[in-house]
C-alpha positions in Angstrom: 127.1 79.9 111.1 127.4 76.8 109.3 129.4 77.0 106.0 127.2 76.1 102.9 129.1 73.9 100.6 127.2 73.8 97.3 128.6 73.6 93.9 127.1 75.8 91.0 126.7 73.4 88.1 125.1 75.8 85.6 123.7 79.2 85.5 122.3 81.8 82.8 121.5 85.5 83.0 118.0 86.7 83.9 117.8 88.4 80.6 118.0 84.7 79.0 114.6 83.6 80.6 111.7 84.0 78.2 109.1 82.9 81.0 108.1 81.1 83.8 105.0 79.0 84.2 103.7 77.7 87.3 102.5 74.1 87.2 100.1 72.7 90.0 100.8 68.9 89.3 101.1 66.5 92.2 101.9 68.9 95.1 101.5 72.3 93.5 105.3 73.0 93.8 106.5 72.6 90.2 107.1 75.3 87.5 108.7 75.5 84.1 111.2 78.0 83.0 111.4 78.6 79.2 114.7 80.2 77.9 115.1 82.5 74.7 116.6 79.8 72.8 113.3 77.6 73.1 114.8 75.2 75.8 113.1 74.8 79.0 113.3 72.8 82.4 110.7 71.9 84.8 111.8 72.2 88.4 110.1 71.8 92.0 110.6 73.8 94.9 108.9 74.0 98.3 109.4 77.8 98.3 108.1 78.3 94.7 106.7 81.9 95.4 109.6 83.0 96.8 111.8 81.8 93.9 109.6 82.5 90.8 108.6 85.8 92.0 111.9 87.1 90.9 111.9 85.0 87.5 108.4 85.6 86.3 108.9 89.5 86.2 112.0 91.6 86.7 111.4 93.5 89.7 112.2 97.2 90.5 114.0 97.1 93.9 113.2 99.6 96.4 115.3 101.0 99.2 113.7 101.8 102.7 114.2 105.7 101.8 111.9 105.2 98.7 108.9 104.3 101.0 106.7 106.8 102.6 106.9 107.6 106.2 104.3 104.9 107.4 105.8 102.2 105.2 109.3 102.9 106.4 108.2 102.9 110.1 106.4 99.6 109.5 109.7 98.0 107.7 112.0 99.4 110.4 109.9 98.2 113.4 109.4 94.7 111.5 113.4 94.9 111.3 113.7 95.3 115.1 111.0 92.7 115.8 112.9 89.9 114.0 116.4 91.2 115.1 117.6 92.0 111.6 121.5 92.4 111.7 122.8 96.0 110.5 124.6 94.1 107.7 121.3 93.1 106.2 119.1 95.2 103.9 115.3 94.4 103.3 114.7 93.4 99.7 111.6 95.7 98.8 109.5 95.3 95.6 106.1 96.8 94.6 103.7 94.6 93.2 101.4 95.6 90.2 98.5 95.9 92.4 100.3 98.4 94.5 101.4 96.2 97.7 104.8 96.2 98.7 106.7 92.9 99.3 109.4 93.1 102.1 111.8 90.2 102.3 114.5 90.0 104.9 117.1 87.3 104.4 118.5 86.4 107.9 122.2 85.1 107.6 121.4 82.5 110.7 118.3 81.0 108.9 120.5 79.9 105.9 121.4 76.3 105.6 122.7 73.7 102.8 119.5 71.8 103.3 117.0 74.3 102.8 118.8 77.5 101.4 117.9 80.9 102.4 114.8 81.5 104.6 113.2 84.7 104.7 111.1 86.9 107.1 108.3 88.5 105.0 105.4 91.1 104.9 103.3 92.6 102.5 102.4 96.3 103.1 99.8 98.5 101.6 100.2 102.2 100.5 99.4 103.4 104.3 102.0 101.0 105.7 99.8 98.5 107.1 100.6 94.7 107.0 98.1 93.0 104.7 96.1 90.3 106.1 96.5 87.0 104.3 92.9 87.2 103.4 93.1 90.4 101.5 96.2 89.2 99.3 95.8 89.9 95.6 97.0 87.4 93.0 100.2 89.3 92.4 101.1 89.2 96.1 101.7 85.4 96.0 
């Protein structure tokens, strides 16, 4: 795997973020982060959904063992399908609508040009992969 040679130039705690607002300007990839002190910044990211999802609300992370048997089987089957290494754990969160986001960050897909690329699926309570046409707004 190629080494990533990035330098952190500034960072803050998640608790210092007051809110995130999506901005659908020119290409629909902008968003504004407002901090507790009233300062803000406007950013643009091609993977806006993946990035802002964790900033807009503090997600409760779930483990595979927290899922019901059908959901667990769906996650494990998907992990086998994409050849998830044993050293990686799925990132699982439940949306307010009841659907489950499952993101798997694969080390082989991390590059300095594009960052982390994930394999994702959204499950319902029965462990079925939700069709894109059946997504709720919170699923994006």
